[in-house]
C-alpha positions as CSV (number, residue, x, y, z in Angstrom):
1,X,0.0,0.0,0.0
2,X,1.3,3.4,-0.9
3,X,1.8,6.3,1.5
4,X,-1.0,8.9,1.4
5,X,-0.5,12.5,2.5
6,X,-3.6,14.6,3.1
7,X,-3.4,18.2,4.4
8,X,-6.8,19.6,5.3
9,X,-7.3,22.5,7.8
10,X,-10.9,21.7,8.7
11,X,-10.8,18.8,11.2
12,X,-14.3,17.6,10.4
13,X,-13.6,17.6,6.7
14,X,-10.2,16.0,7.3
15,X,-11.8,13.0,9.1
16,X,-14.4,12.6,6.4
17,X,-11.8,12.7,3.6
18,X,-9.5,10.3,5.3
19,X,-12.4,7.8,5.8
20,X,-13.2,8.1,2.1
21,X,-9.5,7.7,1.1
22,X,-9.1,4.7,3.4
23,X,-12.0,3.0,1.8
24,X,-11.0,3.9,-1.8
25,X,-10.0,0.3,-2.5
26,X,-13.5,-0.8,-1.6
27,X,-15.2,2.1,-3.4
28,X,-13.6,1.4,-6.8
29,X,-14.7,-1.6,-8.9
30,X,-12.3,-3.7,-11.0
31,X,-13.0,-3.7,-14.7
32,X,-13.7,-1.2,-17.4
33,X,-17.3,0.2,-17.8
34,X,-19.3,-1.0,-20.8
35,X,-20.4,1.7,-23.2
36,X,-24.0,1.7,-24.3
37,X,-24.5,0.7,-28.0
38,X,-27.5,1.3,-30.2
39,X,-28.9,-1.6,-32.1
40,X,-28.9,-1.6,-35.9
41,X,-30.5,-3.3,-38.8
42,X,-29.7,-3.6,-42.5
43,X,-32.3,-3.7,-45.3
44,X,-30.9,-4.8,-48.7
45,X,-33.0,-4.0,-51.8
46,X,-31.6,-5.9,-54.8
47,X,-33.2,-6.3,-58.2
48,X,-36.4,-4.4,-58.8
49,X,-38.3,-2.7,-56.1
50,X,-42.0,-3.2,-56.9
51,X,-45.1,-1.1,-56.1
52,X,-46.8,-2.5,-53.1
53,X,-43.7,-3.8,-51.3
54,X,-43.7,-2.9,-47.6
55,X,-41.0,-2.1,-45.1
56,X,-41.7,-2.2,-41.3
57,X,-39.5,-0.7,-38.6
58,X,-41.0,-1.0,-35.2
59,X,-44.5,0.3,-35.3
60,X,-44.0,2.3,-38.6
61,X,-44.9,0.9,-42.0
62,X,-43.5,2.2,-45.3
63,X,-45.1,1.2,-48.6
64,X,-43.6,1.6,-52.1
65,X,-46.3,3.3,-54.3
66,X,-46.5,4.1,-58.0
67,X,-44.0,6.7,-59.1
68,X,-46.8,9.0,-60.3
69,X,-47.8,9.5,-56.7
70,X,-46.1,11.9,-54.3
71,X,-44.0,10.5,-51.5
72,X,-45.9,11.1,-48.2
73,X,-45.5,9.8,-44.7
74,X,-45.4,6.1,-45.0
75,X,-45.4,6.0,-48.8
76,X,-42.3,6.0,-51.0
77,X,-42.9,6.9,-54.7
78,X,-40.9,4.6,-57.0
79,X,-40.8,3.8,-60.7
80,X,-41.1,0.0,-61.1
81,X,-37.6,-1.6,-61.0
82,X,-36.0,1.6,-59.8
83,X,-33.1,0.9,-57.4
84,X,-33.0,4.5,-56.4
85,X,-35.9,3.5,-54.2
86,X,-33.3,2.6,-51.6
87,X,-32.2,6.2,-51.6
88,X,-35.8,7.5,-51.6
89,X,-36.6,5.2,-48.7
90,X,-33.6,6.4,-46.8
91,X,-34.6,10.0,-47.3
92,X,-38.3,9.4,-46.4
93,X,-37.6,7.3,-43.3
94,X,-35.1,9.9,-42.1
95,X,-37.4,12.9,-42.9
96,X,-40.6,11.5,-41.5
97,X,-38.9,9.8,-38.6
98,X,-39.8,6.7,-36.7
99,X,-39.9,6.4,-32.9
100,X,-37.8,3.3,-33.2
101,X,-34.8,4.8,-35.1
102,X,-33.1,8.1,-35.4
103,X,-30.3,7.4,-37.9
104,X,-30.9,6.1,-41.4
105,X,-28.1,5.7,-44.0
106,X,-28.2,4.2,-47.4
107,X,-26.9,3.8,-50.9
108,X,-26.5,1.1,-53.6
109,X,-29.6,-0.7,-52.4
110,X,-28.6,-0.9,-48.7
111,X,-30.4,0.9,-45.9
112,X,-29.0,0.8,-42.4
113,X,-31.2,1.9,-39.5
114,X,-29.9,2.7,-36.0
115,X,-32.1,2.6,-32.9
116,X,-33.1,5.8,-31.1
117,X,-32.2,4.5,-27.7
118,X,-29.0,2.6,-26.9
119,X,-29.3,-0.7,-25.1
120,X,-30.5,-4.3,-25.5
121,X,-34.2,-3.4,-25.4
122,X,-33.8,-2.0,-29.0
123,X,-32.8,-5.6,-30.1
124,X,-36.6,-6.3,-29.9
125,X,-37.6,-3.7,-32.6
126,X,-39.2,-5.6,-35.4
127,X,-37.8,-5.2,-38.9
128,X,-39.6,-6.8,-41.8
129,X,-40.0,-6.3,-45.5
130,X,-42.0,-7.9,-48.3
131,X,-39.1,-7.3,-50.8
132,X,-37.2,-10.2,-52.3
133,X,-34.2,-9.7,-50.0
134,X,-35.3,-7.6,-47.1
135,X,-33.8,-7.2,-43.7
136,X,-30.9,-9.4,-42.7
137,X,-32.6,-10.1,-39.3
138,X,-36.2,-10.0,-38.0
139,X,-35.2,-7.4,-35.4
140,X,-32.5,-4.8,-34.9
141,X,-29.4,-6.4,-33.4
142,X,-26.2,-5.4,-31.5
143,X,-27.7,-3.2,-28.8
144,X,-25.7,-3.3,-25.6
145,X,-26.6,-2.0,-22.2
146,X,-24.0,0.4,-20.7
147,X,-22.7,0.1,-17.1
148,X,-25.0,1.7,-14.6
149,X,-23.5,4.0,-12.0
150,X,-24.1,7.2,-10.0
151,X,-21.9,10.2,-10.7
152,X,-18.6,9.8,-9.0
153,X,-18.4,6.0,-9.3
154,X,-14.9,4.6,-10.0
155,X,-13.8,1.6,-11.9
156,X,-10.2,0.6,-12.8
157,X,-8.1,-1.7,-14.9
158,X,-4.3,-2.2,-14.9
159,X,-4.1,0.6,-17.5
160,X,-6.9,3.1,-16.8
161,X,-9.0,4.7,-14.1
162,X,-12.7,5.4,-15.0
163,X,-14.9,8.0,-13.4
164,X,-18.6,8.4,-13.9
165,X,-18.8,12.2,-14.4
166,X,-22.6,12.1,-14.4
167,X,-25.2,9.4,-13.6
168,X,-24.9,6.5,-16.1
169,X,-27.9,4.4,-17.3
170,X,-28.1,1.4,-19.5
171,X,-28.6,3.8,-22.5
172,X,-26.5,6.8,-21.4
173,X,-22.7,6.4,-20.7
174,X,-21.0,9.3,-19.0
175,X,-17.6,7.7,-18.2
176,X,-14.3,9.5,-18.6
177,X,-11.0,7.7,-18.3
178,X,-7.3,8.5,-17.7
179,X,-4.5,6.2,-18.6
180,X,-2.4,4.9,-15.6
181,X,0.9,3.1,-15.5
C-alpha cells in the first residue's frame, strides 16, 4: 500500500476525507465500464423494387407506391424496377422519422437503421420487408446496455481509471478515463 499525505485545515472535513480515502480500494470496482451501444438493422434491396412492397420498422410501415404518386408519410414513390428507391426510402424514413430509429443511412440498395435509444431493449424492434431480399434479421441487433453508475463512481483496470462524471444508465454512458501506468 502506498503512502498517502492529506493536508486539510478543517478537522471535520479531514476526518471525512480520510475515511473516504481509506475505503477507496473498496469504493472502486475492478473492470472497465461498458459503453451503451445502439442496435442496428440492414435492409438490402436488390433487383427491382416493386409497387406494393412494404418495409416495417418497429410500429412504422412504409409502402412503395406508384412513381406517379407523391412520397408522403409512410409512402415511398418509386418507378417499377428503380433501385434509387433505396435512396428514396432512406430520405423518407429519415425525414418522417420513426420512434424506433433516429439514424438512417443508405446507398446502392442498402439501408442501415440505428435505434433511437441505446441498449439491449432495442434488439426487440421488429424489422420486416416484403421485398425479395429484405432485412438481414427479424429485429434490430447489436444493442448493448451500458454500465449503470451514479456520478462519482470509480472503476479501474491495470491501465486506466474510469470516473462516472454524471449518472450513467443502460442507455447513457458518462464515463471518462485516464491512462495509468
